C-alpha positions in Angstrom: 10.0 12.2 -8.5 10.0 8.2 -8.5 7.5 8.0 -5.1 5.3 10.1 -6.7 4.4 8.1 -9.5 1.6 5.7 -9.8 0.2 4.2 -13.2 -2.0 6.5 -13.8 0.5 8.9 -13.9 3.7 7.0 -15.2 7.2 8.1 -15.7 8.1 7.2 -19.5 12.1 6.8 -19.7 12.5 7.0 -23.8 16.5 5.5 -24.4 17.9 6.7 -27.4 21.2 4.6 -26.6 23.5 4.4 -29.6 20.6 4.9 -32.1 22.0 8.4 -33.0 25.0 6.7 -34.7 27.5 8.7 -33.1 25.7 12.1 -35.2 25.3 14.5 -33.3 22.3 15.9 -35.8 20.9 13.1 -35.9 20.6 13.1 -32.2 19.1 16.5 -32.1 16.6 15.0 -34.6 15.8 12.5 -32.9 15.0 14.8 -29.7 12.3 16.8 -32.2 10.8 13.6 -33.1 9.4 12.3 -29.8 8.6 15.9 -29.0 6.2 15.6 -32.0 5.1 12.0 -31.2 4.2 13.2 -27.7 2.7 16.5 -28.7 -0.7 17.1 -26.8 -0.1 14.2 -24.4 0.6 15.1 -20.5 3.3 12.9 -19.3 6.3 12.8 -17.3 8.6 11.9 -20.4 12.6 11.2 -19.6 15.1 10.8 -22.6 17.7 8.4 -22.1 21.9 8.5 -23.0 24.2 6.0 -22.5 28.0 6.9 -21.2 31.0 5.0 -21.8 34.3 5.9 -21.2 35.7 4.1 -24.1 39.7 4.6 -23.5 38.9 2.5 -20.3 36.2 0.9 -20.9 37.2 -1.4 -23.5 40.5 -3.5 -23.4 43.3 -1.7 -25.2 44.1 -5.3 -27.1 40.4 -5.1 -28.8 40.2 -1.4 -29.2 40.5 -2.3 -33.1 38.2 -5.1 -33.5 35.5 -4.3 -36.0 34.6 -7.9 -35.9 33.1 -7.8 -32.2 29.4 -6.4 -32.1 29.5 -4.3 -29.0 33.3 -3.1 -29.5 32.3 -1.8 -33.1 28.8 -0.7 -32.3 30.4 1.6 -29.2 33.5 2.6 -31.5 31.3 3.7 -34.5 29.0 5.7 -32.8 30.6 7.3 -30.1 30.0 10.9 -29.1 32.0 13.9 -27.3 30.9 14.7 -24.1 30.4 18.3 -25.0 28.4 17.0 -28.0 26.1 15.1 -25.2 26.1 18.2 -23.4 24.3 20.1 -26.6 21.6 16.8 -26.6 20.7 17.1 -22.9 20.4 20.9 -23.5 17.9 20.2 -26.6 16.3 17.7 -24.4 15.3 20.1 -21.7 14.6 22.7 -24.3 11.9 20.3 -25.6 10.7 20.2 -21.9 11.6 16.5 -21.2 13.7 15.5 -18.3 16.8 14.1 -18.8 18.3 10.8 -18.0 21.6 8.8 -18.5 22.9 5.2 -18.0 27.0 4.9 -16.9 28.7 1.9 -17.6 31.6 2.6 -16.2 33.0 4.6 -12.6 34.2 7.5 -14.7 30.6 7.7 -16.2 29.2 7.9 -13.2 31.3 11.1 -12.6 30.3 12.5 -15.7 26.2 12.1 -15.1 27.0 13.7 -11.8 28.9 16.5 -13.6 25.9 17.1 -16.2 24.0 17.3 -13.6 21.1 14.5 -15.2 17.5 14.3 -13.7 18.0 10.2 -13.6 20.6 7.7 -13.5 19.7 4.4 -14.8 21.6 1.4 -13.9 21.4 -1.5 -17.0 20.2 -4.9 -16.1 24.2 -5.8 -17.1 25.5 -3.6 -14.3 22.6 -4.8 -11.8 25.2 -6.4 -9.9 28.2 -4.5 -10.2 29.2 -3.7 -7.3 32.1 -1.2 -7.9 29.7 0.5 -10.3 27.1 0.6 -7.9 29.2 1.7 -5.2 30.5 4.9 -7.3 26.8 5.5 -7.6 26.2 6.6 -4.3 28.2 9.9 -4.7 24.7 10.5 -6.8 21.8 12.3 -5.2 19.2 12.2 -7.1 16.6 9.2 -7.9 18.1 5.8 -9.3 16.3 3.3 -11.7 17.6 -0.4 -12.2 16.9 -3.4 -14.4 16.6 -6.4 -13.3 16.9 -8.5 -16.2 18.5 -12.0 -15.4 19.0 -11.2 -11.8 17.6 -13.5 -9.1 15.7 -12.6 -6.5 18.5 -13.2 -3.8 20.8 -10.7 -5.8 17.6 -8.3 -6.0 17.6 -8.5 -2.2 20.9 -7.6 -1.8 20.7 -4.3 -4.1 18.0 -3.4 -2.7 19.1 -3.5 0.9 22.2 -1.6 0.1 20.5 1.4 -1.7 17.8 1.5 1.5 20.6 1.2 3.9 21.8 4.2 2.4 18.3 6.0 2.0 18.5 6.1 -1.7 15.3 7.3 -3.8 15.2 4.7 -6.3 12.7 2.0 -8.7 13.3 -1.2 -9.6 12.5 -2.2 -13.1 11.2 -5.8 -14.6 13.1 -6.6 -17.8 13.7 -9.0 -20.2 17.5 -8.8 -21.8 16.6 -10.2 -24.9 16.6 -8.0 -28.0 13.9 -8.3 -29.2 11.7 -10.1 -26.5 9.5 -12.5 -28.0 5.9 -11.7 -26.6 5.8 -15.6 -24.7 9.1 -14.7 -22.8 8.1 -11.2 -21.2 7.1 -12.5 -18.2 5.1 -9.8 -16.9 4.0 -11.3 -14.4 6.6 -10.8 -12.4 5.8 -7.0 -11.9 3.3 -8.3 -9.3 6.3 -10.4 -7.7 8.5 -7.6 -7.1 5.6 -5.3 -6.1 4.5 -7.6 -3.3 8.0 -8.6 -2.3 9.3 -4.6 -2.3 6.2 -2.5 -1.3 7.9 0.5 -0.5 10.2 0.3 -3.8 8.4 1.5 -6.9 8.4 -1.1 -10.2 9.0 -0.1 -13.6 8.8 -2.3 -16.9 11.9 -1.8 -19.2 10.4 -2.9 -23.0 12.4 -5.1 -25.4 9.6 -6.0 -27.1 8.8 -5.6 -31.0 8.1 -1.9 -31.3 4.4 -2.8 -33.0 3.4 -4.7 -29.5 1.4 -2.1 -28.2 -0.3 -4.2 -25.3 2.9 -5.2 -22.8 3.0 -1.5 -21.9 -0.7 -1.3 -21.0 -0.8 -4.5 -19.0 2.2 -3.8 -17.2 0.6 -0.3 -16.3 -2.6 -2.7 -15.2 -0.1 -4.8 -13.4 0.9 -1.9 -11.5 4.0 -0.4 -13.3 5.1 3.1 -12.4 7.4 3.3 -14.7 8.0 2.5 -18.8 10.9 2.6 -20.7 11.5 2.0 -24.5 14.4 2.3 -27.1 13.5 5.5 -29.7 15.2 6.3 -32.8 14.6 7.6 -36.3 14.6 6.1 -39.6 15.6 9.5 -41.6 18.3 10.2 -44.3 19.2 6.4 -44.2 19.6 5.7 -40.6 18.6 2.2 -39.5 16.7 0.6 -36.3 17.2 -2.6 -34.2 14.4 -4.6 -33.8 13.3 -3.1 -30.4 13.6 0.6 -30.8 10.5 2.6 -31.9 10.2 5.0 -34.7 8.5 8.2 -34.6 5.5 6.8 -36.0 5.5 3.6 -33.8 6.4 6.1 -30.6 3.5 8.1 -31.2 1.0 5.0 -31.5 2.5 3.5 -28.1 2.0 6.9 -26.7 -1.4 7.4 -28.1 -2.2 3.4 -26.4 -0.1 4.8 -23.1 -2.7 7.5 -23.0 -6.0 5.3 -23.2 -4.6 2.9 -20.6 -4.2 5.5 -18.0 -7.8 6.9 -18.7 -9.3 3.2 -18.3 -7.3 2.3 -14.9 -8.3 5.5 -13.7 -7.9 7.2 -10.0 -5.4 5.0 -7.7 -6.2 6.9 -4.6 -9.1 5.1 -3.4 -12.5 4.6 -4.6 -14.2 8.2 -4.0 -14.7 8.4 -8.0 -18.1 9.4 -8.7 -19.4 8.6 -12.1 -22.9 10.4 -12.0 -24.2 8.4 -14.9 -23.2 5.2 -12.5 -25.0 6.6 -9.8 -28.1 7.5 -11.3 -28.2 4.1 -13.2 -27.7 2.4 -10.0 -30.1 4.4 -7.8 -32.8 3.3 -10.3 -32.0 -0.7 -10.2 -31.6 -0.3 -5.7 -34.7 -1.3 -3.4 -36.1 0.9 -1.6 -37.5 0.4 2.3 -40.8 0.5 2.6 -43.2 -0.4 6.0 -45.0 -3.6 6.0 -47.3 -2.3 8.9 -48.8 0.6 10.8 -45.3 2.0 12.6 -46.2 4.6 15.9 -44.2 7.5 16.5 -41.2 6.8 18.6 -40.8 3.2 17.8 -37.9 1.2 17.3 -38.1 -0.3 13.5 -37.5 -3.9 13.4 -36.2 -5.6 10.3 -39.1 -7.9 9.8 -41.3 -4.6 9.7 -39.9 -3.4 6.2 -39.8 -4.6 2.9 -37.8 -4.0 0.0 -38.9 -3.2 -3.2 -38.9 -0.5 -6.1 -39.4 2.4 -7.3 -38.7 4.4 -4.5 -38.9 8.1 -4.1 -35.8 10.6 -4.7 -35.5 10.9 -0.9 -36.4 7.8 0.2 -33.9 5.1 2.1 -32.6 2.1 0.1 -31.7 -1.1 1.3 -27.7 -0.5 1.5 -28.1 1.3 4.4 -30.1 -1.5 6.7 -27.3 -3.6 7.5 -27.7 -5.6 10.7 -25.9 -3.0 13.1 -28.4 -0.4 12.1 -30.5 1.1 14.6 -34.2 2.5 12.9 -36.5 4.6 15.1 -39.6 6.4 13.4 -39.5 9.8 13.9 -43.4 10.2 12.6 -46.3 7.5 12.8 -45.7 5.4 9.5 -48.3 3.7 7.9 -48.1 0.3 6.1 -46.8 0.5 2.4 -45.4 3.4 3.4 -41.8 4.6 1.9 -39.4 5.2 4.9 -37.4 8.3 4.6 -35.1 10.8 6.8 -38.3 12.8 7.4 -39.8 9.7 9.0 -36.9 7.4 10.2 -33.6 7.9 11.8 -31.3 5.3 11.2 -27.9 4.9 13.3 -25.3 2.6 12.0 -22.2 2.1 14.3 -20.5 -0.1 11.7 -18.2 2.8 11.4 -17.1 3.0 15.3 -17.0 -0.9 15.1 -14.4 -0.5 12.1 -12.2 2.0 14.2 -12.6 -0.3 17.4 -11.2 -3.1 15.3 -8.5 -0.9 14.1 -7.6 -0.2 17.4 -7.3 -3.5 18.7 -5.4 -4.8 15.1 -2.9 -2.0 16.4 -2.5 -3.5 20.2 -1.9 -7.0 18.7 0.6 -5.6 15.8 2.6 -4.1 19.2 2.2 -6.8 21.1 3.8 -8.9 18.4 1.5 -12.2 19.6 0.5 -14.3 16.7 -3.1 -14.5 16.1 -4.9 -17.6 14.1 -6.1 -16.5 10.2 -9.7 -15.9 10.0 -10.3 -15.2 13.7 -13.3 -13.7 15.0 -13.3 -10.8 16.9 -15.9 -10.6 19.8 -16.4 -7.0 20.9 -17.9 -7.0 24.3 -19.5 -3.3 25.1 -21.2 -3.8 28.2 -22.9 -0.5 28.4 -23.0 0.0 24.9 -20.9 1.3 22.2 -21.1 5.2 23.3 -19.5 3.7 26.6 -17.0 1.3 24.9 -13.7 3.3 25.5 -14.3 3.4 29.1 -15.5 -0.3 29.6 -15.4 -3.2 27.4 -12.9 -5.6 26.2 -12.4 -7.5 22.8 -11.6 -11.5 23.1 -10.5 -13.8 20.4 -11.3 -17.7 21.3 -8.3 -19.6 19.6 -10.1 -22.9 20.8 -13.1 -24.1 23.1 -13.4 -28.1 23.8 -12.9 -29.6 27.2 -10.1 -27.3 27.2 -9.8 -23.4 26.1 -7.7 -20.7 25.3 -8.4 -17.1 24.6 -7.0 -13.8 23.6 -8.1 -11.2 25.9 -7.2 -7.4 24.5 -8.4 -4.0 26.3 -7.8 -0.4 24.9 -6.0 1.9 26.8 -8.0 3.2 29.8 -10.6 0.4 29.8 -12.2 -1.3 32.5 -13.5 -5.0 32.0 -16.8 -5.0 34.5 -16.7 -7.5 37.5 -17.9 -10.8 37.1 -17.5 -14.4 38.1 -17.7 -17.6 36.6 -19.5 -20.7 38.6 -17.9 -23.6 36.4 -15.1 -22.3 34.4 -11.7 -22.6 36.0 -9.3 -20.0 34.1 -5.5 -18.9 34.5 -4.4 -15.4 33.1 -1.4 -14.7 31.7 -0.4 -10.9 31.2 1.4 -10.9 27.3 1.6 -7.1 26.6 1.0 -4.1 28.6 -0.5 -3.4 32.3 -3.6 -4.7 34.2 -4.9 -3.7 37.4 -6.5 -7.4 38.2 -8.9 -6.9 40.6 -10.0 -10.5 42.6 -12.3 -10.2 45.3 -11.8 -6.9 46.1 -8.4 -7.0 46.2 -6.3 -5.3 43.7 -2.9 -6.4 42.1 -0.8 -4.6 39.3 0.3 -7.1 36.5 2.8 -7.4 34.1 4.1 -8.8 31.0 5.1 -12.8 32.2 2.8 -12.6 35.1 0.5 -15.7 35.9 -2.4 -15.8 38.2 -5.0 -18.6 39.0 -9.1 -18.0 39.1 -10.9 -20.2 40.7 -14.7 -20.5 40.5 -17.0 -18.3 42.2 -13.9 -15.8 41.9 -15.0 -12.2 41.4 -12.7 -10.8 38.9 -12.3 -7.5 36.9 -9.2 -5.3 35.8 -8.5 -2.1 34.2 -5.6 -0.8 31.9 -3.7 2.0 31.5 -1.7 1.7 28.4 -4.1 -1.4 26.4 -3.2 -4.8 26.9 -3.2 -8.5 26.1 -3.8 -11.6 28.3 -3.7 -15.2 27.6 -6.9 -16.8 29.3 -6.2 -20.6 29.6 -9.6 -22.3 30.9 -11.7 -25.0 31.2 -15.0 -25.6 28.9 -16.0 -21.6 28.2 -20.0 -21.7 28.5 -21.8 -18.5 27.5 -24.5 -18.8 30.0 -21.9 -19.1 32.7 -21.1 -15.3 33.0 -22.8 -13.5 35.7 -21.5 -9.3 36.4 -21.8 -7.6 39.7 -23.9 -4.8 37.6 -27.4 -6.2 36.7 -27.5 -3.6 33.6 -25.0 -5.3 31.9 -26.6 -8.8 32.2 -30.0 -6.7 31.1 -28.2 -5.9 28.0 -28.8 -8.3 25.6 -27.0 -6.3 22.4 -23.8 -5.8 24.6 -21.7 -8.4 22.2 -20.6 -7.7 18.5 -18.6 -9.9 16.4 -16.7 -9.0 13.4 -13.9 -10.7 11.5 -10.3 -10.0 12.8 -8.5 -9.4 9.2 -4.5 -9.6 9.9 
């Protein structure tokens, strides 16, 4: 349940707490009012109870003290276990999930026995290790509020739950009842999402019920669970300052619905808005020839100008990137539009992106640290179509009087033989296997092997598994590389430079 949630399809936990006032009938009324408030809204909603085994939860010396806020509150609103089961059955009949917060170990057992859908850990119990240990008998999803917990506390609990492979979510929460707007600290949702990227993050609200902004803001921050206290003031029952009446709950739910619609999809950027597409097409520039172009000719960037309006089948400027290769399929007159009938456009940008991803994977596997904002130099000696067989990639760390580079090759790739007349270099294998060919002799190198390659030494290599080589050398002059195969030297488009993103 928890890992399938998104901010546009959130789970809403509505906490009845002690707002039933110890009355089974009033508890049933609250469930009915929630059902009416949520009518027509397609949300995953859970209604939540709080379980306390009062004979053991309250110290025997204080069980008759009405002057103690929480003791009096819990004793005056207690329900029997079978009454809770009646309420839970009513929740399920209304089409809602059931959730419960146990505050002691006996109550954990009752949550399990009563077969709730969700177990909730309150902020006050977040570091309660006996209680957390007891919940390990629970096999369902667990939601934990984090009010008052330090990052170190949260780290410990997350580690505890992840080591036990539990399905859990964390809730940002402020335990001030109600919480003033200037104390909501909604940015903490972003902090939790960044620190625990594999854990669903939610927001447990205690703000004034008339605040209809905080919940939507939490969703926009990436919260996938919202918790709100609910009750009903019918027949003289009163509500605290942070619980929603049926009317305020309905307003809040409608605001959440509007927010999810505004947030839109979360699974990529593939949403198609036809009105948007029409508007953008009308504003985009189209490609036109600025000279006569003969059939079969390579169309250069300087042969094209861009303007509006364009024909429906015309090519727009968006596809004419620096990697685009354009060929005239027909004779094209000056000022004529370029379209799919008269122009072939080949754009290797996707192929370049795939190469970069493969290099990223090798770097990650090697554990080699690459400086931020490095540039990846892709050498495709015989063209991109032959790159899986012949080529290499290089990241220049420094190139002054001294030079350091990282050379990365994909599995099954050969770096063609070459020589330098000036550069004196040393190879250090950091990762993978390297069959290094020097002046016609092949040596098999493994991580940790070092070999010096003086000037005027013919060298090339092949890797079966992929490799990372550290090259340390004197200054590298780009005009100081001479390949044995003249076809490589004649290929002036054999290098592509892209940003290496960590």
